[in-house]
C-alpha positions, 0 to 999 in steps of 0.5 A, a space after each residue: 373333631 374341633 382343631 385350633 390354630 397351629 404354628 404352621 397356619 400362623 407363619 403362613 397368615 404372615 406371608 401376606 404382602 405386608 409392607 415392613 421396612 428395616 434399616 431402610 430396606 424393605 422386607 420381602 418376608 418377615 417369616 425369613 428375615 434375619 431380624 424377625 424369623 426367630 421371634 415369628 417362630 417364637 409366636 408360632 410356638 405358642 399356637 403349637 403349644 395349645 394345639 397339643 393334645 394333652 394342652 387343648 383343654 388347658 389353652 382353648 374353648 369353643 365359642 358359642 356356635 362354632 365348631 373350632 376351638 380358640 385361645 381362652 384369651 378370647 373368653 368372657 369369663 361368666 364366673 370365677 371358675 372361668 376366670 381361673 381357667 382363663 388365667 392358667 391358660 395365659 400363665 402357661 403361654 407366659 412360661 414359655 417365653 419366660 414372661 419376655 413376650 409382652 405383647 403375646 397374643 392374649 394381651 390385645 385379645 383381653 384388651 378386646 374382651 374387656 371393651 367387649 364386656 363393656 359394649 353399653 359404654 359403645 352403645 352410648 356412642 352410637 349403636 352403629 359403632 357398637 355394632 362395629 366392634 360387636 361383630 369384629 370381636 366375633 371376627 377376631 375371636 373365632 379366626 384366633 387372630 394375633 393383634 397388635 395395637 398403636 394407641 401412642 401418638 407420636 409427638 415431634 415437638 414437645 411443647 405442642 398437643 397432638 392436634 398441633 403437631 406438624 400436619 400428617 405426622 399424627 395419624 387423623 381422619 382426612 376424608 370420609 364417605 358412605 364406605 368409610 373413613 380415610 386416614 393419614 399419619 403416624 402412631 406408635 409403638 406397634 410392638 409385635 406388629 411384625 408377627 401380628 395379624 391385625 393392628 388395633 388403632 386407638 388413643 390411650 392418651 387424652 385428647 382434647 375438644 378441636 382434636 376430633 380429627 384424631 378421635 377415632 379407633 378401627 381395626 385393620 389387616 396387617 396388609 392393608 394398602 397404604 399401611 407401612 410398618 417401620 421397625 426399630 433396630 432388631 435385637 434378634 439380628 445382632 444377636 450372636 447365637 441362642 446361647 450367648 443371647 438367649 432372650 434377644 435372639 428369640 423374644 424381640 417383639 419389634 417395636 415399630 411406628 405404623 404410618 397410614 398413607 391415605 388408608 381406607 377403613 370401612 365403617 364396620 371396622 370403625 369403632 369410635 368416630 370424632 369423639 374424644 372422650 369416647 377414645 377414653 371411655 373405650 379404655 377406662 370406662 370398660 374392663 379393656 385397660 
């Protein structure tokens, strides 16, 4: 009998030693911290919903070559009927949070589906980077990962472009070797990063020639060595009760700045490498955005 990801499985996956700070303090366990625990439960609710026998066909499908079902957000529709199936699954998930979880797992899954469907755009950039994206998509979809993304560069000095900001502010490539690249600096906004399995790092804003050190895209597990998640203040922590604050007490997705302190990224997880135009193309020349 095929199975699919459950809420308990997802909560367990978040106990991975990730480095999260809120109000200047290190969080021991995001699944139990009063700033995050209800939001984590809301994320788990989505997976429990898809695992119910009466919802399994609505919410999940079996990828080719797999024996485990995954959410339909990972499905690359081949015809109108499959597009409708996929849309109905997304609607069912959205209804559980009354539409207030804007970065539920289907959001990033959909972005990756669009980029995978436009794999020829990556092929133009290079076969190795295209293979990395193709292989990562297989890994993420088969494991039904909850992904977040950081695609905005911090801009402390508004009159200056990203590449002209103070050194080590904006995430950039600072080293590389045969094994991969090393990145240092910050990216935003990391919505739902607290309850995600992995983070997709990219550039949605346009880069210009000369900013090649910033022009990369990759994926990392949330417990990657050297990666720090700096959460904004928690609305959930300030909520009086579920009755007084029915939305913020349960669906606070906790935007966060993510700082990469010499984080190593293996080549098999690097999708764009020192190419400003490809950073644009991965979102805008594919159906990814």
